[in-house]
N, C-alpha and C positions, 0 to 999 in steps of 0.2 A: 660899644659894648666891650668891656675888658675881659680877657681870658679868665682873670681871677673871679669874675662874677659867677663862673661855673664852679659849683661845689661838688666834688666827687668823693664817694665813699663806698666801702664794701659792706656797710652796716644797713641791712634791710629795714630794721626797726627805725633807724634814724631817718631813712628816706621816707617812710610812711608817716612818721611823726611830723617831719617838717614839710613834706610835700603831698601828704594824703588828701588834704582838702583841694589842692590844685588838681590832682588826678581825678578826683570825684566830680570836679566842677564841669567837666565835658566828657561824660561817660562814653559817648559814641566815639569821638575822635581819640580818646585815651583808652579804648577797649583793650589793646594789646598790653600796655604796661599794667593795667588793672588786673587782667587775668594772669599775666606772668608773675607779678609780685604776689598775687594770692596763692598761686601754685607753689612758689618758692617758700612762702610762709607756712603752708600746710604740709609740704612734702619734702622740704630740705633744700638748701642752697645749691646742692650739686645735682639737682634734678636733670639739668640739661647738659651737663658736662663736668669734667674734673676740675677745670679752672674756676676760681671763684668769680661770681658775678660782680659787676661794677654798676653803681647807680649814680645819677647826677641830677642836680637841680640848678637851674639858672635863676639867680636872685638879683633883681634890680637893686639900685642903690637905696631905694626906699623900703627894701625888704620884701617887695612883692615877688612871688614866684612866677616866672614867665614861661618856663619850659622844663622838661624833664627827660631823662634817658634811662634806659635799662639795657645792659649789655651782658648777655649770657653766652660766653664763648663756647663753641666755635661759631655761633650764629652772628649775623650782622647786628650792629647797634640799632636799637629801636629808639627813635626820637619822636617827641611830640612836635607840633608845628613850630618852626623856627624861621626867623628872618635870615637873610644872607650874612649879616654881621654877627648874629648869634651863632650861626653854623661855623663861621670862620673862627670865632673865638674858641669854640669847642675843639676844632682841629688843633689849635695851639696847645690846649690842655692835654689832649691825647699825645701829641708829640712830646711834650714835657715829660709825660709818664713813660714814654717809650712803649706804649701799648699797641699790640697788634690788632688791627681792625680788618675783618674780612669783607665788610660791606656795611650798608646802612639800609634800614627799612622804616618807612613812615609816610606821612602825607607827601604828595608828589613834589610840591615846591620846596619843602624842607629838605628832602633827601637829595634833590638836585643841587641845592645850594651847598650841602655838606660834601657831596661827591666832587663838585667843582673845586671847593676849597681844599679838599684832601689831595686831589691831583696836583693842584698848584703848590701845595706845601711839601708833598712827599715825592712827587714825580711818578706815583703809581698809576698804572692803567686802571681806568674805571669804566664800567659798562652796565647798562640796564639788564638785569636778570629776569625780572617779571614785573608786569604792570597789573595791579589789582584794583578792584572797586569795592568799597565798603557800602553795604546796603543796610537799611533799617526797615523792619516790618511796619507796614501801614495797615491796610485792610486785608486780612487773611482771606484768600480765595481758594476754594477746593479745586484741584486740577480736574479737567474734564477731557476725556472720560477718566473716572477714577478706576485704577487698576484693581483687579480682584485680589483679595487678600485682607490682611488685618495687621494692625500694629501691636507690638508688645514691648515692654521694657526688658532689656537684656539683663540676665542674672548670672550667678556663678557657673551654671551649667554651660553658658555660652562663652566662657573665657577663652578656650582654644580657638573658637571661630573669630572672636574679636581680635585676638593676637594675629591671626593669619590675615584678616582683612586690613588691619592697621598696617602691617608690614607691606601688603600689596599697595595700599593707599600711599604710603611713604615712598615706595619705589616709583609709582606713577608721577607723584608730585615733586620728587627729587629732594624731599626733606627727611631728616632723621631727628625728630624732635626729642625723643626719649625712648627708653627701652620699652618694647611693646607689652611685656608682661606687667610692668609697673603701671603703664598707661591703662591697660584693661582693668586691673584691680582698682585703680582710682575711679574710673568711670562706673564700674559696677557698684562701688560703695555708695554712690549717691543717685543711682538710676540715670546716669548721664549718656546712655546709648539707647535709642529706640530702633528695633528691628522691624522691617516690613517682611511678613512671611506669607507663604501661600496657605491655602485652605488646609493642607496636610501638615502644616507646621515647618515647612522648609524655609529657612531664612533667604531672602532675596536681595535686601539692601539694608544699609544702616544710616542713621543720622544721629549725630551727637550734639551735645550742648555743654558749654562750660558752666561751672558753678556761678551762681549769681554773686556779683560784687558791684557795689555802687549802683544798684538798680538795673544793671545790664547783664545780659548773657550773650554769648556768640555761638551760633550754630556751626559746629565743626567736630569731626569731619563728616562729610557726606560721601558715601561710597557704594557703588554697585559693581559686582564682579563683571568683567568684560563681556562674558557670554550672556549676561542678563540685562544689558543696557538697552535703552531706547524703548522701554515698556512702561515707564512712569513710576517705577518702584521707588527711586530716590526722591522724586517729587512728593509722593505720598508720605514717605517717612519724614521728610522735611516739614510738611504741613502738620503732621502729628506732634513733632517736638516743638514747633512754633506755637501750636494751639495750647499745649500743656504749659509752656513758659508764660504765655499770656494769661491763662487761667490762674496761674500761681501768683499773679500780681507783678511780674517783671515789667518795668516801664520801657526798657530799650532792648529789643530783640534784633540782633545784628548778624551779619555774615559777610565774608569776603568771597569774591570770585576772581578768577584769572581772566583778565580782559581778552586773552587770546582764545577763550573758549566761549563762542557765541551760544552754544547749547545751554550751558549752565546759566549764563546771564539772562537768556530769554526765559528759562524756566522760573527763576526766582522773581522776575518781574511779573510773570503770569500769576503767581500765587500771592502777590501782594507786597513784595519787597521793592523799596525805592532807593535810588542812589543818594549817598551822603557825601562822599569824597573819594577821589582817586589816590591810591597809594602806589609806591614804587619800591621794588627791591633792587639795590645796586650791589654789584660785586666788585671788589678791589683786587688788583693783581699786585705782584711784588715790585 
């Protein structure tokens, strides 16, 4: 695989025109580039940072698209599944551009191949930052016992709460995906957050869902304030957003878990989610 088989561009429309069918061909494994490019298309190219995103397609000699990437600095490069040779060719292209790369995220084998090739080519330190598992909803199962309370869709009156909880969630998970106010406004605009609340209307937990694209949605974020955890509120909220997505006709309902958190992995299995593939976040040093 030659480095020039990788076509890189900052034109999102070009990526979707040339590679859209490829991304839609495997909506589960391609969930992140699908949802990220959809968000960039709807909300602007600088949604995740000041630096312009970079997109890439790996085109075989016969014109077949074999892989894709989305890079929204300062976040790691997201890659679809790659072979070792394809990953090595990509590191050559990045080196030619002189592009700064903070890490890589994607399916386990692809990211390991990229990290090894990046270290060999640049001498940078590389290390696993997080191991994740992608799950797909199979048969939805109500948690038992079901906690007291009820679900409702978050609205404009909940904006301040959503901002606070999103900031707390990002602090816990170590991510800063986007400005919290813009995130809350976007989620409220399409009913993308479900709250689990007590009988007197006190919010107890939230579960979100991304907009549908290519027949898939991803449940995220799921959050319960620390003092309310362990009571089943997050599981109940997740069941409600999952049920609503299924009833709307979505064919792929997905979510990621941190493999270091056995509680969340056990919960999602109990309510009907089944493993699809393991993903890894690698961080690169100087």
